[in-house]
N, C-alpha and C positions, 0 to 999 in steps of 0.2 A: 566491846566486841559483840554487841547484841546481834548484828546482822549475821555473823558467822555462826553463832549459836542457834539462831532462828533457823537457818538453812539446815543445820544438823538435825534439829528437832523435827522439822517438817519431813526431811528425808526418812527419818525413823517412822513416820506416820503417813507415808506416801499414799496408802490406800484407805486412809481414814478421813472422816469428815470433821472439820473443826473451825473454830472461830478464833481470830487473832484480834484482840482489842488494842487500840492505840489511843493516846490521849488527844491527838490533834488531827485535823483533816490532812494537813501536810504530811504527817507521819503515816497516815493510812495510805496516801498516794505512793510514798517512797517504799513502804513495805510491800504493798501490792505489786508495784513494778519490779522490786527485787525478786519476789517469788515467781512472777511470770517470766522474767529474764532467766531464771534458773529452772524453767520447765515445769512449774507447778500450776495446776488448774485453780487459779485464784481469781476472786472478784472483790469489789469494794463497796462500802456503804458509809455514807456520811451525809449530813444535812446540806452540804454544798452541791450535791448532785441534783439533776433534774428529777422530778417525780417519776418520769418514765424510766430513767436509768436506774433509780433506786428499786422500782418494782421489778424490772428485768433482772437486775443483779440478785435481788432477793429470791426470785423464782429460780434462777440458775443454781443458787445454793440449795434451796429447799428440795429441788428435783434432781440434785446430784450431778448437774451438768458442770458445776464448779465445786470442788470439794472443800475449798478453803475460802472463808469470808474474812476479809480484813476490814475492820469497822471501828468507828467511834462508839461511845456508849449510846448513840442514837439508834443502834441496831439491837434488835432482840425482843423488844416488847411486842407481844402477840405472835411471835414466831413459834410455830409448833413443828419442830423437826426433832424427831426422837433419836436419830442416829448420830448425834454430835458426840464424838468420842474424846475430843479434847477442846479445852478453852485455854488459850495462851494469851497472857497479858504482856505485850511488848513494853508497855509503860505501866507503872504502878497506878492503880486507881487512887482517887483522892480520899477514899474512906472505905472501911470494911463493909458497909452496907452495899455500896456499889460493887465491890469485889464479889461479895457473896451472891448477889443477884446475877451477875455476869457469869461467875463460875458455875452457878446452878443450871446453866443451859447445857451442860455436858452430862451425859449418862442418863438421860430421861427414859431411855429404853431399858433400863435396869442392868445394862452391861457395864463392865468396868470402864471408867473414864478418868482422864487426867486433867488437872488444872495446874498450869505452869505459869509462874510469874517471873519475868526477867527484870530484876531490880538493879537500878543504878542511882547514885546520889543525884544525878541530873533530874530524875523523876521527881524528887522532892522539891527541887527548885521550880519545876514546871507546875506542880500542884500548888505550891505557895503563890506563884504568879496568878493562877486561876482564882484562888481564894481571894487574893488581894484585889483583883479586878472584877469580881463577879457580884458585888453588892451595890450595883448602881440602880437599885430599885427606888424610884422617887417616892414611893409610898412609905418607905422606912425612914424613921428619924435617924440622925447620925448615931445616937446611942444604940438603936436597934441594929443598925448596920454593923457597928463595931461588935455587938454581942454575937451576931450571926457569924462574923469573921472569926471571932475568938473560938466559938463552938466548932467551926470548920477546921481551925488550926489544931484544936484538941483531937478531933477525929482523924486528922492527918497524922498526928503523932502516934495514935493507936495503929494506923495502917503501917507506918514505918516500923513500929514495934513488931508487927506481924512479919514483915519482910526480914527482920533481923533476928527473930527469936530462934533459939535452938530447941524449944519445946515442940511438942506435938502441935501441928497447925490446927487440926480439928479441935483439940482442947482449947487452944487460943480463941478460936471462933466461938465455941460454945460458952466459954467464960464471958466473952464480950457481950453475947446476946442473953446472958443470964440463964443458960440452960444447964441442967444437971448432967454430969457425966462421971465416969469412974476412972478417968485418967487417959493415958495415951491409947490411940487406936491401933498402933502397930504398922501403920502405913508410912 
């Protein structure tokens, strides 16, 4: 029931600016349409849009004409918008590196920000599909391609562990990246 939960979460953040990440272009389209249908000022960003539309949608978001950006991970590099107060992952990213980078787009103004991940087992299947079908690089030997896929599956397992842990999420991230910490953060 992600759609219902998403609407609740966006209602609670109606006056805030945020990014919703989805794993596929198709999901970006459906989530953006859902938000617009429910009266939220949303726009979209993915590689399947024309350059002109991507630029317009990005500017609408950066200049607060649209408060919510629904995007694939193609969005965000080079975006300098300080007042992003939430990042919501509609789908689980395929690894913690991607999650950390995307979540880090919230709170750049020093204000409190939220990172919310809506997790379902279907996300794991989608991520496995992408891993299985993403190593079509002709420059890799079959052994190198299998090694890359194995590494991606291991990173996916760590991401699923993050979604299922009852530990402090900050501690989980810091442990993964080899950073020292003193335990739970209290959030």
